[in-house]
N, C-alpha and C positions, 0 to 999 in steps of 0.2 A: 612155627616156623615152617613155612612150604617147604620142601624139599628142594636144594638145587637151587633154590634163590638169595643170594644175598642182602641182608638186612640193611635198610635205608640210611644211605649218612646224613648229615644236618641238611644239604642241599635237595635229596631226595624227596624228605619229610614236607619242606618247605612247596613242594614241586607238587605232592599229592595234598597238603592243604588247601592249594588257593585252586587245585581242579576241583575239591568235593566245596567249595566256596563256590566258585563259578556252576557249578552246577545246580546248583541250593539257589542259587538268585536269581538264577535266568529267568523263572516265569516271571518275577519281579522285574526284569529289567525291558523285558519286551515291552514295557508297559507305556514305559518313557519316552520321548521325542528324540530323534535323535540328535546329536549338539550340531549347530548349526555354525559357522561363523561368522556368519552377514548377520547373524542375530544379536552376536558379543561386540558388534562392531556398533550396531545399530543401538546399543545401548551408552554408547557414548556419543552419538551424533552424527558417526561416519558413516558414509554406505560403499561399498564395493562398488568399482562401474561394473553395471550387468553389460556394458558392451552393446549397446545397443547401433542397431545401423543408422546412420543419419541419413537421412532420402536427397536427392540433388533438387535443386531450386527448381529446375523443371517437374518437377513430379510434384515438390508442395504446390508449385504455383495452379497446377492441374486438379489436384485435391481440393483446392479455392474458388476455380471454374466451375466445378463439379455442382457446387450449392448455390451460386450467381444465381439470384433474380432480381427482377425489375421491383422497385417500390418499397426495399427492403433499407434499415439505415447505411450508411457507408463504414465500413470496417476496414481497419489495415491489420496486414498480419505480415509479420517476419517469415520469409521464404527463402529466403539468404543464408546457408552454414555460414558463411565469412559474420555476418552481422549478427546470428545468431551466437556464435562464440565470439563477440564483442562485448555482446550484450552478458553474458556469461561471466568474462570476466570481469566486468564493473558490477556485478549484483557481488560476487564473492571478493570483488578487490579488498576490502575494509574489514573482512572477517577473521580475526582472532582465532587462537585455539582453545577447542571443546566445543559443547556440543553446539549446532548450528541452528535458527531457531526456523521452523518452516515455513517455504516459502508459497505463497499463491498466487498462480499464476493465473490472468483473467484473461477469459478469451483466446485461450493458445487457437483454436481453430486447426490448423495443418499438423500441429506439434511438432513443430520444426526444433524452435526451442525446447522446447519440452523434452526432448530426447537428448540434447545435449546435456541439460541441467542434472538428468539421469545419471549421463555418465561421468557428470562432476562428484557426483558423491550425495549430490542434495533429495533433502526430500520436500518432493511438490505434492502440491493441491492443485488439481488443473479445474478450476469453475467454466464451462461452459455454458453460453446460454442458445445455442444452432445447434438444435438437433441432428444436424444432420452431421456434424462434425465427433457426435457422438460417438458411435461404434468405431471407428478407427482409435480413440483417445482409451476407451473401456480396452479394447484388442489388449492394447500395452499395459494397463493395468495391471490386469490378470493373467499378465506372461512375468508379472515383478513378487516380490516377498513386502509387499505392504511398502514400498518405496513411494508409489506415485497412489493417490486416490485422484478418482475423478467426480465429481461432481453436478450437478445438470441446475443451474443458477446464474443470474448475471450480475455480476459483481455493480454495473452501476444502476443497477432500482435494487439497492439495499434497502429496508426500511421506508417504503413510500410509506407518505400521509393520508391511507385511504382506509376506510371501514370494512369489517369482514374481511373473512379468509385471502391470503392473496391468492395470486394467482402464479402458477410456475410460468418463468423461471424467473420473474420476482421471488425474493424473499427478505429474511430476515435475518441480522446480524446474528445474533445470539444463536439458533437453530444451523448457521451457516459454522460457528463455532463449535457448536456442540457437535456437529458433524468429526468438524477437522481433529478434535482434540485438545483445543487451545482453550486455556483457561487464564482467566484476568490474573495482571500482576499487578504491583504497586506503579504508581506513576515512575517515579526515581527509579523501579526498577530498571533491566534492560532490556531492550527492545524484544516484545514477546514473537513476532511475527513480522514476515517483510511479506509484500506484496510488490510484484509487478504485472503492469499494462499498459495498453496506448488509449488514452482517453480517446472516446469518439469525438470524430470532428466536429458534428453540431450539437454538442453537447458538452462543449468543454471546458467554456465557461462556466455554465450553472454547475458542472460538477467541482469547477475548482472549490465554487462559492460553499456546495455540499459540504463538501471535504473541511473545507475553514468551520464552518458552522460546528460538524462532528466534534471536530478538534478541540476548538475552545468548550463545549458543554461537555467532555469525555464521553458521545453518547456515539452508537454505531460503532463503524469499525475502529472505535478509540475507547469502547467501553471496555477492552481487555488491555489496554495499556496505551507506550507509544509505541503504537504501528508505523515501521518504518515505508511510503510509499516511493516505488521507484517506477515513476511514470516518466512513458515518452508525450510530450506534449508538443504544441506546434512553437516554433522559433520565438513569433509575435508574443504569444502568453507566458513564456521563460522571460523575455525583455521586460513585461509587466512583473513578474515577481522580483525581478531584480533589480528597480529603475530607483533610483535614488532620488531623494530630493531636487526639487525645481524642474526635474527632466517634463518637458511634455507632454501632458497624456498618456505618457507611459506610465509616472507617477499617480498611482489610484488606492481607494481603499484596500481593496485587491492586494495590495504592494503592501502596505503597513502588515496586514493582517499576518500574512507568510511569513513577512519578517521575523513578524512579534514571536509569530508560533512555533516556529522551525527554523531549523538550520536547512538552505536549503544551499545544494551543491550540484553543479552540473559534470555530470559522466560522462556523455558520449553526444555529440550531433551529425547527426545521419542527414544527405541528401531526401527526399519527397521518394524518390525515384526509387530507393532498394527496397522500398514495402510493397505488397501486391495489396490491390482494394476487391471487396466483394461486388464490386459494380458489375453491371449487365454490361456495361462494353469497355470494363476491363479501364476507363479511366484513373489517373491519382487524382483527381477531384481535389486541386491543392487551391486554399483558402486564401483571397487576394486582401493582400493587408500595403493601405497606399503612403501609411506614415513611419510601420518599425521593419525590421528585415523579418522575412518567411519564407526564406529558403530552402528549411532543412526541419526535420524535429526535434526535439533534442529530451535526452535523458536524464531526466533531473531527481535528485535522493531528496525526499522531505523528510527529516527526523524531526519528531516533537523535541522540544527545548526541556530539559529536565527541570528546570525552575521556572516554567512556565505559570507556574500557579503557589512562587512561592512569596509574594507579595500581595497586595491588595484585587490582585484578578483570580478571580475564581471560577468553577464550573456554573456558580448560581449564581451570578452577574455579568455574564461574560456576553450575552444578548446584548448586554448595555453599552457594554463596550467597543460591538462592532457594533452598532447603530450609530453609536458617537462618531465614529471613524469616516463612517458610511457619510453621515450628513457635512462634515468636516471637507469633506472630501470633494460634495456635490459640486462646488464650486469652487475649484480648486484657488484660483485667483484673490476672494472673499480676504478678508481681515479675520484673525483667532480672535480678536476681541470681540467683533460682529457678531461671530458665530456664538460667544458666551452670555450676548447681552440677548440673541435670543432663545436665550435658555432661564432668563429671567436672574441673572445673575448681578446682584452691583458690584461686587468686587471683584469682577474679572480681572482687571488692571493688576488688580496687589497679587491673584493667582498666578498668572503669567511674571511676576517681577520675581516673588516665593520661588520660580522654575528654572529663574535665568532664562524666558524666553523673552525675546521682544515684541514690544507690544505693539509694536505695527507689522508683526510676522504674518506674511500670508500662510495659508492652514496648507499649502503642499511644498513650503519651504521646512516643517516640521518631521524630522528624523521619525521611523517608524518607534524607540524607546521614547523620545519624548514624549508621543500620543499615552504610548503607556502610562510615563509621569506623568499626564495632566487628568488621565483618565482617574488613576489613584487617590490624586488629587483634589480631584473632586468628588470621590466617596469620601473620603475624610473631611471636607468641607461641611457636609448638614445641608446644602443647600441647593442641590441639582438634583432635579424633580424627574424621576425614573419616567414618568406615566408620559412625557413626551413621544416615547419612542417604541410603546406597546405594541398598536393597531402597526405600525411599519414591520415589526418584529415579526409577528404573527404572519400577515401580508406576505415578507419575501420567506419565511422557513415555507410555509405553504407553496408557493411558487417553482420553488427547487427542488421540494419534494414531491412533484406531481410523474 
């Protein structure tokens, strides 16, 4: 024992032991990454707000104007902070507790909405097809700890039917999901991915058809499960998607197919003037409509039905269902019995009677669920020759995927 020093008590022994352990473990601990509270919250699907500055509307508009050039496809962007916050609240409005799906933001442009989504704690993948917007988005990505991922690509040119190597920004959905880290889930599972975008004006109708084919075949964006689309579409197209039987012109094949396949929810309506365009003259280019209202863009949520394939309708025969509906509503005033007779069905009247559908019913008077019941009954009748549709199926798929 050293002279002049009292023996350590119990507390002193603990301190000495702790000091010795710390000295021995320090070389090992220096190789471990420092604790990160953001990583802990990321593990449960919650991100802290990075406190990003939200630009003023004029600043976002200038960024769009800097990349304007003649001859490009008209696109619309969110440049108003108030509108961006409204969209963010709509996207998160039905969110429950626990981890939230990744949000794929299509064509974010100046990134106004992107910043507000990040500040709200969402994990965002920004898919941008205009290379002029990429530096600003990539700078934002580099300032964050994995909450934002920026990918060069065009959501509205996914999976085109072309041969050979795809030229960017066109891309395959499987490559996109791989880059995003999104894995497929069963159809009956929860939504694995949320998508937000503004449909291109010139391709609006063709994109709705492309999505409906992919939905019923569980292909492209739906190959990983019931992907939720949150899209701005014209008021005219929204009226088509939500039309009722008997409504002149509005009730179409697209109406039936979307109402059978998805829950359709209107989240918000916004005047065209709230959006910024990339047109050289800065105009709004509002498409005219003589027979349906078209004063707004409508934010619509399209969530695939969990029970879509619980009956006789399957991904393998869904193309036949699509073209059965298309042929029936090609002439909406025609009698359903006449259409059945054109398919060489001798017992068409008996089939309608069994389904409790009036024999003299017009094709536009059937509800979407009636078309599904009719299709399933035809599948069970063993008298329905699907070869009538094969040529039309292929031609239509080819046209919407170019």
